Backbone as numpy.savetxt, mean C-alpha at the origin, in Angstrom:
# Nx Ny Nz CAx CAy CAz Cx Cy Cz
7.17 -18.95 11.04 6.44 -17.76 10.91 7.24 -16.35 10.84
8.31 -16.31 11.53 9.12 -15.30 11.72 9.92 -14.91 10.44
10.21 -16.23 9.75 10.70 -15.98 8.36 9.74 -15.37 7.31
8.41 -15.73 7.50 7.49 -15.11 6.59 7.32 -13.67 7.02
7.27 -13.38 8.12 7.12 -11.87 8.67 8.42 -11.12 8.01
9.61 -11.64 8.06 10.72 -10.95 7.60 10.57 -10.83 6.15
10.16 -11.79 5.32 9.98 -11.81 3.92 9.01 -10.64 3.64
7.85 -10.62 4.10 6.86 -9.73 4.01 7.28 -8.45 4.24
7.92 -8.16 5.30 8.41 -6.88 5.60 9.44 -6.34 4.49
10.44 -7.12 4.19 11.17 -6.84 2.98 10.46 -6.49 1.79
9.51 -7.19 1.43 8.56 -6.86 0.12 7.85 -5.56 0.41
7.56 -5.20 1.59 6.89 -3.94 1.65 7.81 -2.66 1.64
9.02 -2.90 2.25 9.97 -1.96 2.25 10.49 -1.67 0.74
10.80 -2.67 -0.03 11.00 -2.61 -1.34 9.86 -1.83 -2.13
8.77 -2.26 -1.95 7.66 -1.64 -2.75 7.58 -0.10 -2.47
7.77 0.29 -1.16 7.71 1.72 -0.61 9.07 2.36 -1.33
10.12 1.75 -1.35 11.30 2.25 -1.80 11.36 2.73 -3.25
10.68 1.66 -4.10 10.39 1.87 -5.53 9.39 3.10 -5.58
8.34 3.02 -4.98 7.36 4.18 -5.01 8.16 5.57 -4.83
8.73 5.66 -3.78 9.43 6.79 -3.31 10.58 7.27 -4.24
11.29 6.35 -4.78 12.39 6.86 -5.61 12.08 6.95 -7.20
11.16 5.89 -7.37 10.84 5.95 -9.15 9.32 6.38 -9.18
8.63 6.33 -8.22 7.36 6.56 -8.57 6.48 5.42 -9.01
5.30 5.52 -9.11 4.35 4.44 -9.65 3.01 4.87 -10.11
2.33 4.15 -10.82 0.91 4.70 -11.48 -0.06 3.54 -11.33
-1.22 3.78 -11.07 -2.35 2.92 -11.20 -3.35 3.27 -12.07
-4.02 2.31 -12.87 -5.10 2.83 -13.40 -6.66 2.44 -12.74
-7.38 3.27 -12.63 -8.54 3.05 -12.09 -9.66 3.49 -13.07
-10.59 2.69 -13.42 -11.59 3.14 -14.34 -11.21 3.81 -15.49
-10.10 3.23 -16.03 -9.55 3.80 -17.36 -8.73 5.01 -17.34
-8.49 5.45 -16.00 -7.80 6.54 -15.61 -6.35 6.34 -15.09
-5.30 7.02 -15.22 -4.13 6.68 -14.65 -3.76 7.84 -13.42
-3.58 7.29 -12.39 -3.27 8.01 -11.20 -1.87 7.75 -10.60
-1.03 8.90 -10.04 0.16 8.62 -9.41 -0.21 8.15 -8.06
0.76 7.30 -7.70 0.84 6.86 -6.32 1.46 7.61 -5.52
1.12 8.20 -4.35 1.80 9.10 -3.39 2.59 8.17 -2.42
3.91 8.26 -2.29 4.56 7.57 -1.19 4.10 7.95 0.14
3.77 9.31 0.34 3.33 9.60 1.64 1.97 9.23 2.03
1.17 9.19 1.21 -0.23 8.57 1.34 -0.07 7.17 1.78
0.59 6.37 0.83 1.00 4.84 1.11 1.39 4.66 2.63
2.46 5.38 3.08 3.05 5.17 4.36 1.96 5.55 5.46
1.30 6.69 5.05 0.09 6.95 6.24 -0.89 5.85 6.23
-1.26 5.37 5.09 -2.17 4.13 5.06 -1.66 2.97 5.83
-0.72 2.60 5.62 0.09 1.51 6.13 0.29 1.80 7.66
0.49 2.65 8.14 0.72 3.25 9.41 -0.73 3.08 10.28
-1.87 3.23 9.64 -3.12 2.92 10.31 -3.25 1.43 10.68
-2.66 0.41 9.77 -2.65 -0.99 10.25 -1.88 -1.32 11.34
-1.11 -0.42 11.75 -0.28 -0.85 12.87 -0.93 -0.53 14.26
-1.91 0.26 14.12 -2.77 0.61 15.41 -3.86 -0.11 15.64
-4.68 -0.74 14.71 -5.87 -1.42 14.86 -5.91 -2.67 14.05
-6.80 -3.60 14.36 -6.94 -4.80 13.81 -7.66 -4.76 12.37
-8.58 -3.79 12.11 -9.41 -3.60 11.03 -9.40 -2.18 10.50
-9.34 -2.05 9.22 -9.45 -0.69 8.65 -10.82 -0.63 7.70
-11.67 0.54 7.94 -12.72 0.60 7.05 -12.39 1.02 5.71
-13.09 0.67 4.77 -13.07 1.00 3.45 -12.88 2.56 3.06
-13.62 3.50 3.92 -13.55 4.81 3.90 -12.31 5.49 4.57
-11.46 4.58 5.12 -10.46 5.23 5.94 -9.21 5.50 5.23
-9.11 5.01 4.03 -7.83 5.22 3.14 -8.33 6.01 1.83
-7.35 6.71 1.23 -7.74 7.26 -0.02 -7.80 6.08 -1.03
-8.62 6.34 -2.28 -8.88 5.39 -3.04 -7.72 4.79 -4.02
-6.96 5.78 -4.27 -5.60 5.36 -4.99 -4.63 4.28 -4.27
-4.49 4.79 -2.88 -3.68 3.86 -1.97 -4.47 2.67 -1.70
-5.64 2.63 -1.48 -6.37 1.44 -1.18 -6.25 0.42 -2.52
-6.56 0.70 -3.59 -6.45 0.10 -4.75 -5.04 -0.51 -5.01
-4.06 0.46 -4.72 -2.63 0.01 -4.92 -2.25 -1.09 -3.94
-2.70 -0.81 -2.82 -2.32 -2.01 -1.85 -3.02 -3.20 -2.12
-4.29 -3.29 -2.61 -4.93 -4.49 -3.01 -4.37 -5.18 -4.22
-3.87 -4.30 -5.23 -3.21 -4.96 -6.38 -1.90 -5.49 -5.93
-1.22 -4.99 -4.95 0.03 -5.45 -4.68 0.13 -6.42 -3.67
-1.11 -6.97 -3.39 -1.45 -8.13 -2.38 -1.01 -7.86 -0.99
-1.15 -6.64 -0.77 -0.75 -6.04 0.71 -2.18 -5.92 1.58
-3.29 -5.64 0.92 -4.52 -5.57 1.64 -5.62 -6.39 0.84
-6.37 -6.99 1.71 -7.42 -7.71 0.76 -8.74 -7.05 1.28
-9.61 -6.84 0.38 -11.01 -6.32 0.72 -11.97 -7.50 1.13
């Protein structure tokens, strides 16, 4: 279990590093949106404090990006 947590943490750190340094985009309903590093970090911090996050507690771009990256499941 500790290995899985270490691996997953590394994956998240890499994802955030890429978004911070290179940027990323996501297509929602046929339109492209820039992914904000700061908003992603704010969104992930919310998970550290509680067991559940409501759908309306994250901005739509961050929420869909995290779902597509298999970080969060709806």
